[in-house]
C-alpha positions in Angstrom: -48.8 61.1 -18.0 -51.4 59.4 -20.1 -48.8 57.4 -21.8 -47.5 56.3 -18.3 -51.1 54.8 -17.6 -51.1 53.1 -21.2 -48.1 51.2 -20.0 -49.6 50.0 -16.8 -53.0 49.1 -18.4 -50.7 47.2 -21.0 -48.9 45.3 -18.1 -51.9 44.4 -16.1 -53.4 42.9 -19.4 -50.4 41.0 -19.9 -50.4 39.6 -16.2 -54.3 38.8 -16.4 -53.6 37.1 -19.8 -50.7 34.9 -18.6 -51.4 34.5 -14.9 -51.6 30.6 -15.4 -48.3 30.2 -16.9 -46.5 32.8 -14.5 -47.9 30.7 -11.2 -46.5 27.4 -13.2 -43.1 29.1 -13.4 -43.0 30.6 -9.7 -44.0 26.8 -8.6 -41.3 25.1 -10.5 -38.5 27.4 -9.5 -39.5 27.8 -6.0 -39.7 23.8 -6.1 -36.0 23.6 -7.5 -34.5 26.3 -4.8 -36.2 24.2 -2.2 -34.8 20.8 -3.2 -31.5 22.0 -3.6 -31.2 23.9 -0.3 -28.1 23.2 1.6 -28.5 20.4 4.4 -29.3 22.0 7.9 -26.2 21.8 10.5 -26.2 19.0 12.5 -27.9 19.2 15.7 -26.1 19.9 19.1 -26.3 17.0 21.5 -27.8 17.6 24.8 -25.4 18.7 27.5 -22.8 18.8 25.2 -21.5 22.3 23.7 -21.2 23.3 20.1 -17.6 22.5 18.8 -15.7 25.4 18.4 -13.3 25.1 15.3 -9.9 26.0 16.3 -8.2 29.0 14.7 -4.8 29.5 13.1 -2.4 31.8 14.7 0.9 30.9 13.4 2.0 28.8 10.5 3.4 25.5 10.6 6.7 26.5 10.9 6.2 28.4 14.1 6.2 27.6 17.3 3.2 26.8 19.8 -0.1 28.5 19.0 -2.3 30.0 21.7 -4.9 27.8 23.5 -8.3 27.9 21.9 -11.3 26.1 23.0 -10.7 22.5 21.3 -13.3 20.6 18.9 -14.3 17.8 20.7 -13.9 15.2 17.9 -11.4 12.2 18.3 -9.3 12.3 15.0 -7.9 9.1 13.6 -5.1 9.0 11.5 -4.1 6.6 9.2 -0.7 6.1 7.3 -0.9 3.2 4.8 0.2 1.8 1.9 -2.3 -0.7 0.8 -5.4 0.2 2.8 -4.9 -2.0 5.7 -4.5 0.9 8.0 -7.3 2.7 6.9 -9.5 -0.5 7.1 -8.4 -0.4 10.8 -9.1 3.3 11.4 -12.9 2.8 10.0 -13.3 -0.2 12.5 -11.8 2.3 15.3 -14.3 4.9 13.9 -17.3 2.3 14.3 -16.7 1.3 17.6 -16.4 5.0 18.7 -19.7 6.3 17.2 -21.0 2.8 18.9 -19.8 4.4 22.3 -20.8 8.2 21.3 -17.5 9.5 20.8 -17.6 11.9 18.0 -14.7 11.1 15.7 -13.3 11.7 12.1 -11.2 9.3 10.1 -8.4 11.7 8.2 -5.5 10.6 5.8 -2.7 12.2 6.8 -1.9 13.5 3.5 -4.7 15.8 3.9 -4.0 16.8 7.1 -3.6 20.4 7.9 -0.4 20.4 10.5 -1.3 23.6 12.1 -4.1 22.3 14.0 -2.5 19.4 15.7 -1.8 21.5 18.7 -5.7 22.1 19.2 -6.8 18.5 18.9 -8.8 16.9 21.4 -7.6 13.8 21.2 -5.4 12.0 18.1 -5.1 8.3 17.3 -2.4 7.2 14.8 -2.8 4.0 13.0 0.5 3.7 10.8 2.2 1.3 8.5 6.4 1.2 8.3 7.1 1.3 4.8 10.3 0.6 2.7 13.3 1.2 4.6 12.0 2.0 7.9 10.0 4.8 6.2 6.4 6.2 6.3 3.9 5.4 3.7 3.3 7.7 0.7 0.6 9.6 2.3 2.1 10.0 5.5 5.5 11.2 4.3 4.8 14.9 4.9 3.6 14.8 8.1 6.0 12.5 9.1 9.0 14.8 8.1 7.0 18.1 10.0 6.8 16.1 13.0 10.5 15.0 13.0 12.0 18.3 12.3 14.4 19.2 14.9 13.4 22.8 14.8 9.8 22.1 16.3 9.7 23.7 20.0 9.5 21.0 22.5 5.9 22.5 23.9 4.4 22.9 20.7 1.9 19.8 21.2 1.6 20.5 25.1 -1.4 18.4 26.7 -2.7 16.9 23.3 -3.7 13.4 24.2 -2.6 10.5 21.7 -2.5 7.0 21.0 -0.3 5.3 18.4 -1.0 1.6 16.6 1.9 0.3 14.2 1.4 -2.2 11.5 4.8 -3.6 10.9 6.4 -7.0 10.2 9.1 -8.6 12.9 11.0 -9.9 10.1 12.1 -6.4 9.0 15.1 -4.8 11.0 13.3 -1.7 11.5 10.0 -3.3 12.7 7.3 -0.5 13.2 10.1 1.9 12.9 7.3 4.8 12.0 5.0 4.3 14.9 8.0 4.1 17.5 9.2 7.9 15.9 5.5 9.0 16.1 4.9 8.1 19.6 8.7 9.2 20.7 8.3 12.9 19.1 4.7 13.4 20.4 5.6 12.9 23.8 9.0 14.7 23.1 6.7 17.7 21.9 4.8 17.8 25.1 1.9 15.6 23.9 0.4 13.2 26.5 0.1 9.6 26.2 -3.1 8.4 26.9 -2.6 4.8 26.0 0.6 2.9 25.3 1.5 2.0 21.8 0.1 -0.8 20.0 2.3 -3.0 17.6 0.9 -5.5 14.9 2.9 -8.2 13.3 2.0 -8.9 9.7 4.1 -11.7 9.8 1.8 -13.7 12.0 -1.0 -12.0 13.7 -1.8 -8.8 12.6 -5.4 -8.8 13.0 -5.7 -10.4 16.1 -2.8 -8.2 17.5 -4.8 -5.1 16.5 -8.1 -6.7 18.2 -6.4 -7.2 21.5 -4.9 -3.8 21.6 -8.4 -2.0 21.0 -9.8 -4.7 23.6 -7.3 -3.3 26.2 -7.6 0.7 24.5 -11.1 1.4 25.0 -11.6 0.4 28.9 -8.8 3.3 29.2 -9.7 5.9 26.7 -13.4 5.9 27.4 -13.1 7.3 31.0 -10.3 9.7 29.7 -12.5 11.0 27.5 -15.5 11.1 29.6 -17.4 8.2 27.9 -18.8 5.3 29.3 -18.0 1.9 28.1 -21.2 0.4 26.6 -20.8 -3.3 27.1 -22.7 -4.9 24.3 -22.6 -8.1 21.8 -23.7 -6.7 18.9 -21.2 -5.9 16.3 -23.5 -5.3 13.1 -22.0 -3.9 10.2 -23.3 -0.4 9.7 -22.8 0.5 5.9 -21.3 4.2 5.8 -22.5 4.3 2.0 -25.4 3.5 -0.2 -25.1 2.4 -3.4 -27.2 3.9 -6.2 -27.9 2.3 -9.6 -27.6 4.8 -12.9 -28.7 5.3 -16.2 -26.3 6.4 -19.2 -26.5 10.0 -17.5 -25.4 9.1 -14.3 -29.1 9.6 -12.7 -30.6 7.2 -10.1 -32.6 5.0 -12.2 -35.3 5.0 -9.1 -35.3 8.8 -8.9 -34.4 10.8 -11.8 -34.0 14.1 -9.6 -30.9 12.5 -8.2 -27.7 12.9 -10.2 -24.2 11.3 -9.2 -21.4 12.9 -10.3 -17.5 11.6 -10.1 -15.1 13.0 -7.5 -12.3 13.9 -9.5 -9.2 14.7 -7.7 -6.8 17.5 -8.4 -3.2 16.0 -9.5 0.0 16.9 -8.2 1.8 19.3 -10.1 5.7 20.3 -10.1 7.1 23.7 -9.6 7.5 23.9 -13.4 3.5 23.1 -13.6 3.9 19.3 -14.8 1.3 16.7 -14.0 3.3 14.3 -10.9 2.0 10.6 -11.3 2.0 8.7 -8.0 0.1 6.4 -6.3 -3.3 8.0 -6.5 -2.7 9.2 -9.8 -1.1 6.6 -11.9 0.4 7.2 -15.4 -1.0 5.0 -18.3 2.0 3.6 -19.7 2.2 1.7 -23.1 3.9 -1.9 -23.1 6.7 -2.0 -26.0 8.1 -5.2 -25.1 6.8 -8.5 -23.3 9.1 -11.3 -23.9 9.8 -14.9 -22.3 13.2 -15.2 -20.4 12.9 -19.0 -19.8 13.9 -21.3 -22.3 11.6 -24.0 -23.7 13.0 -26.8 -21.2 11.8 -24.6 -18.2 8.4 -25.2 -16.4 7.9 -21.9 -15.2 7.7 -18.2 -16.7 9.7 -15.2 -16.1 9.0 -12.3 -18.2 11.1 -9.1 -19.6 8.5 -6.0 -19.9 9.3 -3.0 -21.0 7.1 0.1 -20.7 6.9 3.9 -22.7 6.9 6.5 -20.2 6.3 9.2 -22.7 8.4 11.8 -21.1 6.1 11.9 -18.5 7.7 9.9 -15.5 11.0 9.8 -14.6 13.2 7.5 -12.1 16.4 7.0 -11.0 18.2 3.3 -11.2 17.3 1.5 -8.2 13.7 2.7 -7.5 10.5 0.6 -7.6 7.8 0.5 -10.1 4.3 0.3 -9.1 1.2 -1.4 -10.8 -2.3 -1.6 -10.5 -3.5 -4.9 -11.8 -6.6 -6.0 -13.3 -8.4 -9.4 -11.4 -8.8 -12.8 -13.5 -11.9 -12.2 -15.7 -13.0 -15.7 -14.9 -13.0 -15.4 -11.3 -14.8 -12.1 -11.7 -17.5 -13.7 -13.9 -18.2 -16.6 -11.0 -18.0 -14.1 -8.5 -20.8 -12.1 -10.3 -23.0 -15.0 -10.9 -22.4 -16.2 -7.3 -23.5 -12.8 -6.0 -26.8 -12.8 -8.4 -26.0 -9.4 -10.0 -25.7 -7.6 -13.4 -22.0 -7.3 -14.1 -22.9 -4.4 -16.7 -25.1 -2.5 -14.2 -23.8 1.1 -13.6 -23.5 1.8 -10.0 -21.8 4.3 -7.6 -21.3 4.4 -3.4 -22.4 7.7 -2.3 -22.3 8.6 1.5 -25.3 7.0 3.4 -26.3 10.4 5.1 -26.3 12.9 2.3 -28.9 14.1 0.6 -29.7 16.6 -2.3 -30.0 16.6 -6.0 -26.3 16.5 -6.9 -23.9 14.2 -5.1 -20.4 13.5 -5.4 -19.4 9.4 -5.7 -17.4 8.3 -3.2 -16.6 5.2 -5.4 -17.5 5.2 -9.4 -19.6 5.6 -11.2 -18.4 2.5 -13.0 -19.9 -1.4 -13.7 -20.1 -3.9 -11.2 -17.7 -5.9 -13.6 -15.2 -3.1 -13.7 -15.4 -2.6 -10.0 -14.8 -6.4 -8.9 -12.3 -6.5 -11.9 -9.8 -3.5 -11.0 -11.0 -2.3 -7.6 -11.3 -4.7 -5.1 -9.3 -7.8 -3.7 -11.1 -11.0 -4.8 -8.2 -13.5 -4.5 -6.6 -13.0 -1.1 -8.1 -15.0 1.9 -10.5 -12.8 3.8 -9.9 -11.2 7.0 -11.9 -12.2 10.4 -13.8 -8.9 10.3 -15.0 -10.0 6.8 -16.0 -13.2 8.0 -18.1 -11.6 10.5 -19.9 -9.3 8.7 -20.8 -12.1 6.2 -22.4 -13.9 8.9 -25.0 -11.4 9.0 -26.1 -12.3 5.7 -27.2 -16.0 6.1 -30.2 -17.5 7.0 -28.7 -20.9 8.1 -28.3 -20.9 11.7 -25.3 -23.5 11.2 -23.2 -21.5 8.8 -23.6 -18.2 10.8 -22.3 -20.1 14.0 -19.4 -21.6 11.8 -18.6 -18.0 10.3 -19.0 -16.3 13.9 -16.6 -19.3 15.1 -14.1 -18.4 12.5 -13.8 -14.9 13.1 -13.3 -15.3 16.9 -10.2 -14.9 19.0 -10.9 -18.5 20.2 -10.8 -19.8 16.8 -7.5 -18.8 15.5 -5.9 -22.0 14.7 -9.3 -23.1 13.0 -9.2 -19.7 11.2 -5.3 -20.2 9.9 -6.3 -23.8 8.6 -9.2 -23.0 7.1 -8.7 -19.8 5.7 -4.9 -18.9 5.5 -3.4 -22.4 4.9 -6.1 -23.5 2.5 -5.4 -19.9 0.9 -9.5 -19.6 0.3 -10.5 -16.5 -1.6 -13.5 -14.7 -1.2 -15.3 -16.7 -4.1 -14.4 -20.1 -2.7 -15.7 -19.0 0.8 -19.1 -17.9 -0.6 -19.2 -21.5 -2.4 -18.3 -23.3 1.0 -21.4 -21.3 2.8 -24.3 -21.8 -0.2 -26.8 -20.0 1.9 -24.8 -16.6 2.0 -26.5 -13.8 0.1 -24.5 -10.7 0.7 -25.8 -7.5 0.0 -23.9 -6.1 -3.2 -24.0 -2.9 -2.1 -22.5 -3.9 1.5 -20.0 -6.0 -0.1 -18.3 -3.5 -2.0 -17.9 -1.8 1.0 -16.5 -4.5 3.6 -14.2 -6.3 1.0 -10.6 -4.8 0.8 -9.4 -2.8 -2.0 -7.0 -4.1 -5.0 -3.7 -3.0 -3.8 -0.4 -1.8 -5.9 1.8 -4.4 -6.7 5.7 -3.1 -6.8 8.5 -4.6 -8.8 12.1 -3.7 -8.7 12.9 -1.5 -11.8 15.3 -3.8 -13.8 16.8 -0.9 -16.1 18.8 2.3 -16.2 17.2 5.6 -17.2 20.2 6.2 -19.6 20.0 3.1 -21.1 17.1 3.6 -23.0 15.3 7.2 -23.2 11.7 7.2 -21.8 11.8 3.5 -21.0 11.5 1.4 -17.9 11.7 -2.2 -17.6 10.7 -5.0 -14.6 11.4 -8.7 -14.7 8.4 -10.7 -13.5 7.9 -14.4 -12.6 4.5 -15.6 -13.4 3.1 -17.0 -9.9 0.8 -20.0 -10.1 0.3 -23.0 -7.6 -2.4 -25.4 -6.7 -4.1 -24.6 -3.3 -4.7 -27.3 -0.9 -8.3 -27.0 -1.8 -7.0 -27.9 -5.0 -8.0 -24.5 -6.9 -5.3 -23.7 -9.4 -4.0 -19.8 -8.2 -2.9 -17.4 -10.7 -0.8 -14.4 -9.3 -3.1 -11.5 -10.1 -0.3 -8.9 -11.4 2.4 -11.4 -12.7 -0.4 -13.5 -14.4 -2.4 -10.5 -15.9 1.2 -8.8 -17.1 2.2 -11.9 -18.9 -0.9 -11.9 -21.1 -0.6 -8.4 -22.4 0.2 -7.5 -25.8 2.3 -4.9 -27.1 0.4 -1.8 -27.4 -1.6 -2.2 -24.2 -2.0 0.3 -21.2 -0.8 -0.5 -17.9 -1.4 2.1 -14.9 1.7 2.6 -13.0 3.8 5.0 -11.0 7.6 5.0 -9.5 8.1 4.6 -5.9 11.8 6.0 -5.0 14.1 3.9 -3.4 17.1 4.0 -1.4 19.1 1.0 -3.2 21.6 3.3 -5.0 25.0 2.4 -6.6 27.9 4.4 -4.6 28.1 7.7 -5.4 32.1 7.0 -5.3 32.6 5.6 -8.6 36.2 4.3 -7.7 34.4 1.9 -5.0 33.9 -1.7 -6.3 30.6 -3.2 -5.6 29.8 -6.9 -4.8 26.2 -7.9 -6.1 24.2 -11.0 -5.1 21.2 -11.7 -7.1 20.0 -15.5 -7.8 16.9 -15.7 -10.2 14.5 -12.3 -10.3 17.0 -11.0 -7.7 18.9 -10.0 -10.4 16.6 -7.1 -11.6 17.9 -4.2 -10.0 21.6 -5.0 -10.7 20.8 -5.1 -14.8 19.7 -1.6 -13.8 23.3 -0.9 -11.9 25.1 -2.6 -14.9 23.5 -0.4 -17.5 24.2 2.7 -15.2 27.9 1.5 -14.8 28.1 0.9 -18.5 26.6 4.5 -19.2 28.8 6.3 -16.7 31.9 4.2 -17.5 32.8 3.6 -14.1 36.1 1.7 -12.8 34.9 -1.3 -12.1 37.4 -4.1 -12.7 37.2 -5.3 -9.2 33.5 -5.5 -9.2 31.6 -8.9 -8.9 28.2 -10.1 -9.7 27.0 -13.6 -8.1 24.0 -15.0 -10.3 22.1 -18.1 -9.2 19.7 -20.3 -11.4 18.6 -23.9 -11.9 20.4 -24.6 -15.2 22.2 -22.3 -17.8 19.5 -24.3 -20.4 16.8 -23.1 -18.3 16.5 -20.3 -16.2 19.9 -18.3 -17.0 18.3 -14.6 -16.9 19.7 -12.1 -19.7 22.7 -14.6 -20.1 24.0 -13.0 -23.4 23.7 -9.3 -21.8 25.8 -10.5 -18.3 28.6 -12.2 -20.3 28.9 -9.0 -22.4 29.2 -7.1 -19.5 32.1 -9.2 -18.3 33.7 -9.2 -21.8 33.8 -5.3 -21.8 34.8 -4.9 -18.5 31.6 -3.5 -16.8 32.0 -6.0 -14.1 35.4 -7.7 -13.1 33.7 -11.4 -12.9 30.4 -13.0 -13.3 30.3 -16.1 -10.9 27.0 -18.2 -11.4 25.7 -20.6 -9.2 23.7 -23.8 -10.8 21.5 -25.3 -8.5 20.0 -28.2 -10.7 22.8 -28.9 -13.4 24.4 -31.6 -11.4 23.7 -33.7 -8.3 25.1 -31.5 -6.4 22.8 -28.1 -5.6 24.9 -25.2 -5.7 23.6 -21.8 -4.7 25.2 -18.3 -4.7 26.3 -18.6 -0.8 28.3 -21.8 -1.9 29.8 -19.4 -4.6 30.7 -16.7 -1.9 32.6 -19.4 -0.1 34.3 -20.5 -2.8 35.5 -17.0 -3.6 35.8 -16.1 -0.1 39.2 -14.5 -0.2 38.5 -11.9 -3.1 35.2 -11.1 -1.1 37.3 -10.5 2.2 39.7 -8.1 0.5 36.9 -6.1 -1.4 34.9 -5.6 1.8 37.8 -5.4 4.4 40.4 -3.7 2.3 39.0 -2.1 -0.5 35.5 -0.4 0.8 33.5 -2.5 -1.6 29.5 -1.7 -1.5 27.6 -5.2 -0.9 24.4 -5.9 -2.2 22.2 -8.8 -1.8 18.8 -9.1 -3.8 16.6 -12.3 -3.7 14.6 -14.4 -1.4 15.2 -13.3 2.4 13.8 -16.3 3.9 16.4 -18.4 3.0 18.9 -17.1 0.3 19.8 -13.6 2.1 20.2 -15.4 5.5 22.3 -18.0 4.3 24.4 -15.2 2.4 24.7 -13.3 5.6 25.9 -16.1 7.3 28.5 -17.0 4.5 29.5 -13.5 5.3 30.0 -14.1 9.1 31.9 -17.3 8.1 34.6 -15.9 6.1 34.9 -13.0 8.2 35.5 -15.3 11.2 38.1 -17.4 9.3 40.0 -14.5 7.3 39.7 -12.2 10.0 40.3 -14.3 12.9 37.3 -13.8 15.1 34.7 -15.6 17.3 31.2 -15.8 16.4 30.6 -12.3 18.7 33.2 -10.6 17.1 32.5 -11.5 13.4 28.9 -10.2 14.2 30.2 -6.8 16.0 32.4 -6.7 12.9 29.2 -6.6 10.5 27.4 -4.2 13.1 30.3 -1.9 12.9 30.0 -1.8 9.1 26.6 -1.1 9.5 27.1 1.7 12.0 30.7 3.5 11.1 31.0 4.9 7.8 34.4 5.7 8.0 35.7 2.2 9.0 34.1 0.7 5.6 32.4 2.5 3.3 29.4 0.3 2.3 25.6 1.1 1.7 23.1 -0.7 4.1 19.9 -2.1 2.9 18.6 -4.7 4.7 15.1 -6.5 3.7 13.2 -9.5 4.6 10.0 -11.3 3.2 6.7 -10.9 4.2 4.0 -13.6 3.8 1.3 -11.3 3.0 3.1 -8.1 2.3 6.2 -9.3 0.0 9.1 -7.1 0.4 10.3 -4.4 2.6 13.6 -3.0 2.3 15.6 -0.7 4.7 18.8 1.0 5.6 21.4 0.9 8.5 24.3 2.4 7.2 27.0 0.3 5.9 25.7 -3.3 5.1 23.9 -3.3 2.0 21.5 -6.4 1.5 18.2 -5.8 -0.3 15.8 -8.8 0.0 13.2 -9.1 -3.0 10.8 -12.0 -2.9 10.6 -14.6 -5.7 8.2 -16.8 -3.9 5.9 -19.6 -3.9 2.8 -18.0 -2.5 0.2 -15.6 -3.8 0.8 -12.6 -5.9 3.4 -11.1 -3.7 5.8 -13.1 -5.1 6.1 -12.0 -8.2 9.8 -11.9 -8.8 11.4 -8.5 -7.9 8.4 -8.0 -6.4 8.7 -5.6 -3.4 5.5 -5.1 -1.6 6.6 -3.3 1.2 4.0 -3.6 3.9 0.3 -5.2 2.8 -0.9 -2.4 5.0 
């Protein structure tokens, strides 16, 4: 007992002697716990019930779920390849919140389809990509929705509307939006407002604005909200920018640390990392050589990348590449914005508090952000002009910007911005009193999208190596600015050993599975790219190709005859039966591939009519592809004894009736902003890949299936 009392006396003595230190420790620990407590739940608006999270009752393979009280939040789904649909979704989000409608923007890739039957209201903003396909982030949702096993009452009563982003020069214009619209109705959902469609070949942004202008007066009363008439369209930032020190701590608040958001990459069934549009592989350049002769006033590069066994592809696939902006343009923009390019910044949610916050963007230097992540070369959209008008103190400048952004001034906008091809930097120079906040600037300008190229190799030709064929794009704009294509120029300047972020996108542009069938390939210029891969594959498989034809076109055999030695060797070794070349500048008479097709019309007709040849076209869709198709119509009329309507019907039958002629069908057209899309019918194979005159979308063999 005495020993216990002695211990008690000792403890009391220690506490009294160290009381000050103990108090300090308690205060520090208490302060830390208080500063890092989780934020309180958002307040429940008056006259509104607290939202109830729907409970899962079945797997997504099952039937209709039990009715649960719906969470009253409008879901705005986007399916996008290059962020335009996401940008439009953010516009809807901003307007919804202004009206008072609770909403959430959702990437279709991250959405749990089990929840769809319990949604309060859903809106889809989706792009059509490739051959009438969904974008990468919408693919799984699309496959789930279009599964024929879904019960017809699965989505009974779920209100929805759809806006599609497409291009009318494509055969499958807005196919994904139309399918989603139809399938939602077939599964019992209620169409609350008619589907809208935007045409990127003409007025995509205006189409979207017209659709939502008609949509809100219908949707608001449907959801029980009043459409508030207001002229206010102020930019409301979703993020705030913090400037960081070397430890990623806010230089104005050392208690705030920003940590990068690290996405877990997808893995295959055997545990290997899958490299895709959200997780590109950094491949090493092993070859970068010029394909044109010294006589050429243009440049076209053959570029090879080592894949290191990490990335696989098939002949005919596409290679997505993330480029870097021209350094000189970046420096000019940094100077014009009046910022320090070396400053490390990050964007974090505007409403998020705490001592440790995950970054929505960054951390990285302003220079790196403008170089690698933001589109600073394409003409800005009207929405950007409208937002920029808030950052000038000059009333005349503000008035002009608002005028250019208005619906009434479409012609002025098209002339001043689109036709003159003004970049964001040029626009700032034209309005000297514009002083945008860098934090806001990084939020409202679009991201730099990946560029897509036809792969010009076969994986069986050189192990773990992939190649592209890229024309270097440059031209002088109407404002006398010399414009260099972002990706093509950047790639042309890279050296062996440099790293390039890339990924493979699957295509349906394939050689026929029946190797006994001949193929006819039409590929002028860099339209030759996928056919080079075909030829390598045909050689590897030793297919019977003695009747196969390759029609190639260029200016002259001494200027831009791409892969001349290779092609002639393929002919001499019997990989192809004949190599037919059209030279458009060798003589006074301009000869094109469509002329050569008519010159060899009897052989072409025999192959497609009697021998079931597969017919492929790859090249400029605006002119060449259409001319080739017209040549086909002409030879069908002449040799098949048909009139115009019958000849056209013959082609349509080739597309739809597989038993008549076994020809793959891929028809593609050029989009000014998006580059190319390719898509499939069933028989008549035409892939159009641009080799253009405008902007970066014109890298040769470049397939930009949707600037959406």
